[in-house]
PyMOL Python script that loads the backbone (N, CA, C, O; Angstrom):
from pymol import cmd

cmd.read_pdbstr("""\
ATOM      1  N   UNK A   1     146.833 183.938  31.172  1.00  0.00           N
ATOM      2  CA  UNK A   1     146.699 184.443  32.514  1.00  0.00           C
ATOM      3  C   UNK A   1     145.277 184.853  32.821  1.00  0.00           C
ATOM      4  O   UNK A   1     144.794 184.640  33.933  1.00  0.00           O
ATOM      5  N   UNK A   2     144.611 185.430  31.863  1.00  0.00           N
ATOM      6  CA  UNK A   2     143.273 185.940  32.109  1.00  0.00           C
ATOM      7  C   UNK A   2     142.278 184.820  32.374  1.00  0.00           C
ATOM      8  O   UNK A   2     141.414 184.961  33.239  1.00  0.00           O
ATOM      9  N   UNK A   3     142.381 183.719  31.654  1.00  0.00           N
ATOM     10  CA  UNK A   3     141.426 182.620  31.820  1.00  0.00           C
ATOM     11  C   UNK A   3     141.504 182.004  33.204  1.00  0.00           C
ATOM     12  O   UNK A   3     140.479 181.593  33.748  1.00  0.00           O
ATOM     13  N   UNK A   4     142.687 181.929  33.786  1.00  0.00           N
ATOM     14  CA  UNK A   4     142.845 181.342  35.112  1.00  0.00           C
ATOM     15  C   UNK A   4     143.067 182.387  36.177  1.00  0.00           C
ATOM     16  O   UNK A   4     143.736 182.117  37.175  1.00  0.00           O
ATOM     17  N   UNK A   5     142.527 183.566  35.991  1.00  0.00           N
ATOM     18  CA  UNK A   5     142.818 184.669  36.885  1.00  0.00           C
ATOM     19  C   UNK A   5     142.098 184.684  38.210  1.00  0.00           C
ATOM     20  O   UNK A   5     142.460 185.462  39.092  1.00  0.00           O
ATOM     21  N   UNK A   6     141.074 183.837  38.382  1.00  0.00           N
ATOM     22  CA  UNK A   6     140.284 183.878  39.603  1.00  0.00           C
ATOM     23  C   UNK A   6     140.132 182.478  40.174  1.00  0.00           C
ATOM     24  O   UNK A   6     139.823 181.531  39.452  1.00  0.00           O
ATOM     25  N   UNK A   7     140.353 182.357  41.478  1.00  0.00           N
ATOM     26  CA  UNK A   7     140.085 181.123  42.230  1.00  0.00           C
ATOM     27  C   UNK A   7     140.783 179.898  41.655  1.00  0.00           C
ATOM     28  O   UNK A   7     140.185 178.826  41.564  1.00  0.00           O
ATOM     29  N   UNK A   8     142.023 180.051  41.273  1.00  0.00           N
ATOM     30  CA  UNK A   8     142.783 178.931  40.734  1.00  0.00           C
ATOM     31  C   UNK A   8     144.005 178.711  41.607  1.00  0.00           C
ATOM     32  O   UNK A   8     144.857 179.591  41.732  1.00  0.00           O
ATOM     33  N   UNK A   9     144.086 177.532  42.210  1.00  0.00           N
ATOM     34  CA  UNK A   9     145.244 177.150  43.011  1.00  0.00           C
ATOM     35  C   UNK A   9     145.975 176.034  42.290  1.00  0.00           C
ATOM     36  O   UNK A   9     145.362 175.047  41.884  1.00  0.00           O
ATOM     37  N   UNK A  10     147.262 176.182  42.132  1.00  0.00           N
ATOM     38  CA  UNK A  10     148.050 175.216  41.376  1.00  0.00           C
ATOM     39  C   UNK A  10     149.105 174.561  42.255  1.00  0.00           C
ATOM     40  O   UNK A  10     150.289 174.572  41.917  1.00  0.00           O
ATOM     41  N   UNK A  11     148.686 173.990  43.380  1.00  0.00           N
ATOM     42  CA  UNK A  11     149.659 173.405  44.297  1.00  0.00           C
ATOM     43  C   UNK A  11     150.311 172.150  43.740  1.00  0.00           C
ATOM     44  O   UNK A  11     151.353 171.734  44.246  1.00  0.00           O
ATOM     45  N   UNK A  12     149.740 171.540  42.725  1.00  0.00           N
ATOM     46  CA  UNK A  12     150.347 170.353  42.127  1.00  0.00           C
ATOM     47  C   UNK A  12     151.400 170.716  41.083  1.00  0.00           C
ATOM     48  O   UNK A  12     152.174 169.858  40.659  1.00  0.00           O
ATOM     49  N   UNK A  13     151.431 171.960  40.675  1.00  0.00           N
ATOM     50  CA  UNK A  13     152.381 172.398  39.647  1.00  0.00           C
ATOM     51  C   UNK A  13     153.693 172.828  40.284  1.00  0.00           C
ATOM     52  O   UNK A  13     153.705 173.384  41.382  1.00  0.00           O
ATOM     53  N   UNK A  14     154.796 172.569  39.591  1.00  0.00           N
ATOM     54  CA  UNK A  14     156.057 173.131  40.062  1.00  0.00           C
ATOM     55  C   UNK A  14     156.793 173.879  38.947  1.00  0.00           C
ATOM     56  O   UNK A  14     157.881 174.411  39.171  1.00  0.00           O
ATOM     57  N   UNK A  15     156.213 173.919  37.764  1.00  0.00           N
ATOM     58  CA  UNK A  15     156.716 174.753  36.670  1.00  0.00           C
ATOM     59  C   UNK A  15     155.577 175.643  36.205  1.00  0.00           C
ATOM     60  O   UNK A  15     154.434 175.199  36.093  1.00  0.00           O
ATOM     61  N   UNK A  16     155.892 176.892  35.937  1.00  0.00           N
ATOM     62  CA  UNK A  16     154.932 177.781  35.301  1.00  0.00           C
ATOM     63  C   UNK A  16     155.654 178.410  34.112  1.00  0.00           C
ATOM     64  O   UNK A  16     156.741 178.970  34.258  1.00  0.00           O
ATOM     65  N   UNK A  17     155.045 178.311  32.951  1.00  0.00           N
ATOM     66  CA  UNK A  17     155.652 178.826  31.722  1.00  0.00           C
ATOM     67  C   UNK A  17     154.829 180.014  31.243  1.00  0.00           C
ATOM     68  O   UNK A  17     153.643 179.883  30.941  1.00  0.00           O
ATOM     69  N   UNK A  18     155.467 181.164  31.179  1.00  0.00           N
ATOM     70  CA  UNK A  18     154.817 182.387  30.721  1.00  0.00           C
ATOM     71  C   UNK A  18     155.244 182.631  29.280  1.00  0.00           C
ATOM     72  O   UNK A  18     156.404 182.945  29.012  1.00  0.00           O
ATOM     73  N   UNK A  19     154.309 182.487  28.366  1.00  0.00           N
ATOM     74  CA  UNK A  19     154.642 182.618  26.945  1.00  0.00           C
ATOM     75  C   UNK A  19     154.053 183.876  26.316  1.00  0.00           C
ATOM     76  O   UNK A  19     154.359 184.190  25.165  1.00  0.00           O
ATOM     77  N   UNK A  20     153.218 184.595  27.051  1.00  0.00           N
ATOM     78  CA  UNK A  20     152.556 185.774  26.513  1.00  0.00           C
ATOM     79  C   UNK A  20     152.557 186.860  27.588  1.00  0.00           C
ATOM     80  O   UNK A  20     151.629 186.918  28.395  1.00  0.00           O
ATOM     81  N   UNK A  21     153.574 187.717  27.619  1.00  0.00           N
ATOM     82  CA  UNK A  21     153.676 188.694  28.706  1.00  0.00           C
ATOM     83  C   UNK A  21     152.534 189.709  28.695  1.00  0.00           C
ATOM     84  O   UNK A  21     152.022 190.088  27.641  1.00  0.00           O
ATOM     85  N   UNK A  22     152.153 190.132  29.888  1.00  0.00           N
ATOM     86  CA  UNK A  22     151.125 191.153  30.061  1.00  0.00           C
ATOM     87  C   UNK A  22     151.789 192.493  30.313  1.00  0.00           C
ATOM     88  O   UNK A  22     152.927 192.558  30.777  1.00  0.00           O
ATOM     89  N   UNK A  23     151.067 193.563  30.003  1.00  0.00           N
ATOM     90  CA  UNK A  23     151.576 194.908  30.251  1.00  0.00           C
ATOM     91  C   UNK A  23     151.749 195.154  31.741  1.00  0.00           C
ATOM     92  O   UNK A  23     152.632 195.902  32.160  1.00  0.00           O
ATOM     93  N   UNK A  24     150.895 194.516  32.537  1.00  0.00           N
ATOM     94  CA  UNK A  24     150.905 194.714  33.980  1.00  0.00           C
ATOM     95  C   UNK A  24     151.720 193.606  34.642  1.00  0.00           C
ATOM     96  O   UNK A  24     151.283 192.456  34.650  1.00  0.00           O
ATOM     97  N   UNK A  25     152.885 193.917  35.195  1.00  0.00           N
ATOM     98  CA  UNK A  25     153.709 192.873  35.808  1.00  0.00           C
ATOM     99  C   UNK A  25     153.039 192.216  37.011  1.00  0.00           C
ATOM    100  O   UNK A  25     153.358 191.073  37.338  1.00  0.00           O
ATOM    101  N   UNK A  26     152.120 192.911  37.674  1.00  0.00           N
ATOM    102  CA  UNK A  26     151.427 192.333  38.832  1.00  0.00           C
ATOM    103  C   UNK A  26     150.582 191.129  38.424  1.00  0.00           C
ATOM    104  O   UNK A  26     150.432 190.191  39.207  1.00  0.00           O
ATOM    105  N   UNK A  27     150.028 191.141  37.216  1.00  0.00           N
ATOM    106  CA  UNK A  27     149.228 190.006  36.743  1.00  0.00           C
ATOM    107  C   UNK A  27     150.093 188.762  36.596  1.00  0.00           C
ATOM    108  O   UNK A  27     149.657 187.659  36.924  1.00  0.00           O
ATOM    109  N   UNK A  28     151.297 188.932  36.113  1.00  0.00           N
ATOM    110  CA  UNK A  28     152.202 187.790  35.980  1.00  0.00           C
ATOM    111  C   UNK A  28     152.672 187.301  37.344  1.00  0.00           C
ATOM    112  O   UNK A  28     152.772 186.095  37.569  1.00  0.00           O
ATOM    113  N   UNK A  29     152.958 188.220  38.247  1.00  0.00           N
ATOM    114  CA  UNK A  29     153.377 187.822  39.590  1.00  0.00           C
ATOM    115  C   UNK A  29     152.265 187.051  40.295  1.00  0.00           C
ATOM    116  O   UNK A  29     152.532 186.091  41.019  1.00  0.00           O
ATOM    117  N   UNK A  30     151.017 187.473  40.082  1.00  0.00           N
ATOM    118  CA  UNK A  30     149.892 186.758  40.680  1.00  0.00           C
ATOM    119  C   UNK A  30     149.800 185.343  40.109  1.00  0.00           C
ATOM    120  O   UNK A  30     149.531 184.396  40.847  1.00  0.00           O
ATOM    121  N   UNK A  31     150.018 185.194  38.819  1.00  0.00           N
ATOM    122  CA  UNK A  31     149.980 183.865  38.199  1.00  0.00           C
ATOM    123  C   UNK A  31     151.060 182.961  38.790  1.00  0.00           C
ATOM    124  O   UNK A  31     150.812 181.785  39.056  1.00  0.00           O
ATOM    125  N   UNK A  32     152.238 183.502  38.992  1.00  0.00           N
ATOM    126  CA  UNK A  32     153.325 182.723  39.597  1.00  0.00           C
ATOM    127  C   UNK A  32     152.984 182.385  41.042  1.00  0.00           C
ATOM    128  O   UNK A  32     153.233 181.270  41.499  1.00  0.00           O
ATOM    129  N   UNK A  33     152.415 183.347  41.759  1.00  0.00           N
ATOM    130  CA  UNK A  33     152.061 183.122  43.163  1.00  0.00           C
ATOM    131  C   UNK A  33     150.995 182.048  43.335  1.00  0.00           C
ATOM    132  O   UNK A  33     150.884 181.459  44.410  1.00  0.00           O
ATOM    133  N   UNK A  34     150.220 181.787  42.309  1.00  0.00           N
ATOM    134  CA  UNK A  34     149.192 180.741  42.414  1.00  0.00           C
ATOM    135  C   UNK A  34     149.803 179.353  42.601  1.00  0.00           C
ATOM    136  O   UNK A  34     149.114 178.433  43.042  1.00  0.00           O
ATOM    137  N   UNK A  35     151.060 179.193  42.278  1.00  0.00           N
ATOM    138  CA  UNK A  35     151.731 177.916  42.534  1.00  0.00           C
ATOM    139  C   UNK A  35     152.340 177.875  43.930  1.00  0.00           C
ATOM    140  O   UNK A  35     152.668 176.800  44.433  1.00  0.00           O
ATOM    141  N   UNK A  36     152.494 179.039  44.560  1.00  0.00           N
ATOM    142  CA  UNK A  36     153.053 179.134  45.921  1.00  0.00           C
ATOM    143  C   UNK A  36     151.919 179.161  46.938  1.00  0.00           C
ATOM    144  O   UNK A  36     151.753 180.152  47.649  1.00  0.00           O
ATOM    145  N   UNK A  37     151.149 178.105  47.015  1.00  0.00           N
ATOM    146  CA  UNK A  37     150.016 178.041  47.932  1.00  0.00           C
ATOM    147  C   UNK A  37     150.293 177.077  49.070  1.00  0.00           C
ATOM    148  O   UNK A  37     151.235 176.286  49.018  1.00  0.00           O
ATOM    149  N   UNK A  38     149.463 177.154  50.096  1.00  0.00           N
ATOM    150  CA  UNK A  38     149.540 176.232  51.213  1.00  0.00           C
ATOM    151  C   UNK A  38     149.422 174.809  50.683  1.00  0.00           C
ATOM    152  O   UNK A  38     148.492 174.500  49.937  1.00  0.00           O
ATOM    153  N   UNK A  39     150.332 173.963  51.052  1.00  0.00           N
ATOM    154  CA  UNK A  39     150.332 172.590  50.562  1.00  0.00           C
ATOM    155  C   UNK A  39     151.381 172.336  49.494  1.00  0.00           C
ATOM    156  O   UNK A  39     151.665 171.183  49.169  1.00  0.00           O
ATOM    157  N   UNK A  40     151.958 173.393  48.946  1.00  0.00           N
ATOM    158  CA  UNK A  40     153.004 173.225  47.935  1.00  0.00           C
ATOM    159  C   UNK A  40     154.275 172.733  48.627  1.00  0.00           C
ATOM    160  O   UNK A  40     154.752 173.350  49.580  1.00  0.00           O
ATOM    161  N   UNK A  41     154.807 171.636  48.146  1.00  0.00           N
ATOM    162  CA  UNK A  41     155.995 171.049  48.774  1.00  0.00           C
ATOM    163  C   UNK A  41     157.217 171.073  47.861  1.00  0.00           C
ATOM    164  O   UNK A  41     158.312 170.708  48.288  1.00  0.00           O
ATOM    165  N   UNK A  42     157.044 171.494  46.621  1.00  0.00           N
ATOM    166  CA  UNK A  42     158.157 171.476  45.667  1.00  0.00           C
ATOM    167  C   UNK A  42     158.648 172.885  45.351  1.00  0.00           C
ATOM    168  O   UNK A  42     157.937 173.869  45.555  1.00  0.00           O
ATOM    169  N   UNK A  43     159.865 172.959  44.856  1.00  0.00           N
ATOM    170  CA  UNK A  43     160.430 174.229  44.402  1.00  0.00           C
ATOM    171  C   UNK A  43     159.706 174.636  43.123  1.00  0.00           C
ATOM    172  O   UNK A  43     159.490 173.808  42.237  1.00  0.00           O
ATOM    173  N   UNK A  44     159.336 175.900  43.027  1.00  0.00           N
ATOM    174  CA  UNK A  44     158.627 176.419  41.860  1.00  0.00           C
ATOM    175  C   UNK A  44     159.636 177.039  40.903  1.00  0.00           C
ATOM    176  O   UNK A  44     160.530 177.777  41.318  1.00  0.00           O
ATOM    177  N   UNK A  45     159.483 176.734  39.627  1.00  0.00           N
ATOM    178  CA  UNK A  45     160.343 177.313  38.594  1.00  0.00           C
ATOM    179  C   UNK A  45     159.459 178.026  37.581  1.00  0.00           C
ATOM    180  O   UNK A  45     158.619 177.405  36.929  1.00  0.00           O
ATOM    181  N   UNK A  46     159.655 179.335  37.456  1.00  0.00           N
ATOM    182  CA  UNK A  46     158.915 180.125  36.476  1.00  0.00           C
ATOM    183  C   UNK A  46     159.816 180.343  35.270  1.00  0.00           C
ATOM    184  O   UNK A  46     160.953 180.795  35.402  1.00  0.00           O
ATOM    185  N   UNK A  47     159.299 180.020  34.103  1.00  0.00           N
ATOM    186  CA  UNK A  47     160.053 180.141  32.854  1.00  0.00           C
ATOM    187  C   UNK A  47     159.318 181.133  31.959  1.00  0.00           C
ATOM    188  O   UNK A  47     158.119 180.997  31.718  1.00  0.00           O
ATOM    189  N   UNK A  48     160.040 182.116  31.476  1.00  0.00           N
ATOM    190  CA  UNK A  48     159.456 183.124  30.591  1.00  0.00           C
ATOM    191  C   UNK A  48     160.039 182.921  29.194  1.00  0.00           C
ATOM    192  O   UNK A  48     161.256 182.964  29.013  1.00  0.00           O
ATOM    193  N   UNK A  49     159.175 182.702  28.214  1.00  0.00           N
ATOM    194  CA  UNK A  49     159.609 182.500  26.832  1.00  0.00           C
ATOM    195  C   UNK A  49     159.499 183.820  26.075  1.00  0.00           C
ATOM    196  O   UNK A  49     158.403 184.337  25.858  1.00  0.00           O
ATOM    197  N   UNK A  50     160.647 184.355  25.679  1.00  0.00           N
ATOM    198  CA  UNK A  50     160.671 185.625  24.952  1.00  0.00           C
ATOM    199  C   UNK A  50     161.763 185.558  23.898  1.00  0.00           C
ATOM    200  O   UNK A  50     162.916 185.253  24.206  1.00  0.00           O
ATOM    201  N   UNK A  51     161.400 185.842  22.662  1.00  0.00           N
ATOM    202  CA  UNK A  51     162.376 185.887  21.574  1.00  0.00           C
ATOM    203  C   UNK A  51     162.941 187.304  21.460  1.00  0.00           C
ATOM    204  O   UNK A  51     162.267 188.282  21.786  1.00  0.00           O
ATOM    205  N   UNK A  52     164.172 187.398  20.999  1.00  0.00           N
ATOM    206  CA  UNK A  52     164.811 188.703  20.831  1.00  0.00           C
ATOM    207  C   UNK A  52     164.137 189.501  19.717  1.00  0.00           C
ATOM    208  O   UNK A  52     163.635 188.948  18.738  1.00  0.00           O
ATOM    209  N   UNK A  53     164.146 190.816  19.902  1.00  0.00           N
ATOM    210  CA  UNK A  53     163.628 191.762  18.907  1.00  0.00           C
ATOM    211  C   UNK A  53     162.163 191.517  18.573  1.00  0.00           C
ATOM    212  O   UNK A  53     161.775 191.548  17.405  1.00  0.00           O
ATOM    213  N   UNK A  54     161.348 191.273  19.597  1.00  0.00           N
ATOM    214  CA  UNK A  54     159.914 191.052  19.404  1.00  0.00           C
ATOM    215  C   UNK A  54     159.123 192.024  20.268  1.00  0.00           C
ATOM    216  O   UNK A  54     159.677 192.708  21.129  1.00  0.00           O
ATOM    217  N   UNK A  55     157.825 192.069  20.025  1.00  0.00           N
ATOM    218  CA  UNK A  55     156.935 192.887  20.847  1.00  0.00           C
ATOM    219  C   UNK A  55     157.011 192.436  22.300  1.00  0.00           C
ATOM    220  O   UNK A  55     156.981 193.260  23.214  1.00  0.00           O
ATOM    221  N   UNK A  56     157.109 191.136  22.510  1.00  0.00           N
ATOM    222  CA  UNK A  56     157.183 190.606  23.874  1.00  0.00           C
ATOM    223  C   UNK A  56     158.402 191.147  24.624  1.00  0.00           C
ATOM    224  O   UNK A  56     158.326 191.439  25.818  1.00  0.00           O
ATOM    225  N   UNK A  57     159.508 191.276  23.926  1.00  0.00           N
ATOM    226  CA  UNK A  57     160.705 191.828  24.554  1.00  0.00           C
ATOM    227  C   UNK A  57     160.470 193.286  24.958  1.00  0.00           C
ATOM    228  O   UNK A  57     160.921 193.720  26.018  1.00  0.00           O
ATOM    229  N   UNK A  58     159.782 194.019  24.132  1.00  0.00           N
ATOM    230  CA  UNK A  58     159.445 195.420  24.443  1.00  0.00           C
ATOM    231  C   UNK A  58     158.507 195.489  25.651  1.00  0.00           C
ATOM    232  O   UNK A  58     158.653 196.366  26.502  1.00  0.00           O
ATOM    233  N   UNK A  59     157.553 194.572  25.724  1.00  0.00           N
ATOM    234  CA  UNK A  59     156.637 194.535  26.870  1.00  0.00           C
ATOM    235  C   UNK A  59     157.413 194.301  28.158  1.00  0.00           C
ATOM    236  O   UNK A  59     157.126 194.933  29.174  1.00  0.00           O
ATOM    237  N   UNK A  60     158.389 193.404  28.128  1.00  0.00           N
ATOM    238  CA  UNK A  60     159.203 193.155  29.320  1.00  0.00           C
ATOM    239  C   UNK A  60     159.976 194.405  29.734  1.00  0.00           C
ATOM    240  O   UNK A  60     160.129 194.673  30.926  1.00  0.00           O
ATOM    241  N   UNK A  61     160.460 195.168  28.762  1.00  0.00           N
ATOM    242  CA  UNK A  61     161.140 196.432  29.068  1.00  0.00           C
ATOM    243  C   UNK A  61     160.179 197.406  29.758  1.00  0.00           C
ATOM    244  O   UNK A  61     160.550 198.077  30.721  1.00  0.00           O
ATOM    245  N   UNK A  62     158.951 197.474  29.260  1.00  0.00           N
ATOM    246  CA  UNK A  62     157.957 198.357  29.870  1.00  0.00           C
ATOM    247  C   UNK A  62     157.586 197.889  31.274  1.00  0.00           C
ATOM    248  O   UNK A  62     157.386 198.705  32.174  1.00  0.00           O
ATOM    249  N   UNK A  63     157.496 196.577  31.458  1.00  0.00           N
ATOM    250  CA  UNK A  63     157.217 196.041  32.795  1.00  0.00           C
ATOM    251  C   UNK A  63     158.308 196.461  33.774  1.00  0.00           C
ATOM    252  O   UNK A  63     158.021 196.860  34.902  1.00  0.00           O
ATOM    253  N   UNK A  64     159.536 196.371  33.339  1.00  0.00           N
ATOM    254  CA  UNK A  64     160.665 196.737  34.201  1.00  0.00           C
ATOM    255  C   UNK A  64     160.585 198.209  34.598  1.00  0.00           C
ATOM    256  O   UNK A  64     160.874 198.558  35.743  1.00  0.00           O
ATOM    257  N   UNK A  65     160.199 199.065  33.670  1.00  0.00           N
ATOM    258  CA  UNK A  65     160.058 200.488  33.976  1.00  0.00           C
ATOM    259  C   UNK A  65     158.936 200.729  34.977  1.00  0.00           C
ATOM    260  O   UNK A  65     159.039 201.618  35.822  1.00  0.00           O
ATOM    261  N   UNK A  66     157.861 199.939  34.889  1.00  0.00           N
ATOM    262  CA  UNK A  66     156.751 200.084  35.833  1.00  0.00           C
ATOM    263  C   UNK A  66     157.175 199.708  37.245  1.00  0.00           C
ATOM    264  O   UNK A  66     156.670 200.272  38.215  1.00  0.00           O
ATOM    265  N   UNK A  67     158.089 198.770  37.367  1.00  0.00           N
ATOM    266  CA  UNK A  67     158.534 198.318  38.687  1.00  0.00           C
ATOM    267  C   UNK A  67     159.419 199.342  39.383  1.00  0.00           C
ATOM    268  O   UNK A  67     159.537 199.323  40.608  1.00  0.00           O
ATOM    269  N   UNK A  68     160.040 200.234  38.622  1.00  0.00           N
ATOM    270  CA  UNK A  68     160.975 201.213  39.216  1.00  0.00           C
ATOM    271  C   UNK A  68     160.271 202.348  39.876  1.00  0.00           C
ATOM    272  O   UNK A  68     160.918 203.245  40.416  1.00  0.00           O
TER     273      UNK A  68
END
""", "prot")
cmd.dss("prot")
cmd.show_as("cartoon", "prot")
cmd.util.cbc("prot")
cmd.orient("prot")
C-alpha cells in the first residue's frame, strides 16, 4: 500500500488483493478506492488474505475497533 500511496489510479483493475493489513483502516480503504475512479466500468472485488491465529488477524480486530 505504501509504495502506491500517491497519484496512482487503477481504473483498469477490477480485483484488489490485500495481503498485508495496515494498522490504519483508512489506508486500506484508500487503496481500494483507487480502483473506483472515473472511467471504471467493471465491478470491483476486494479480497483480503488473512490466515487464522496470525498477527494479521489481530490487526484486523484492531482495525474494527478503530472504526467503532
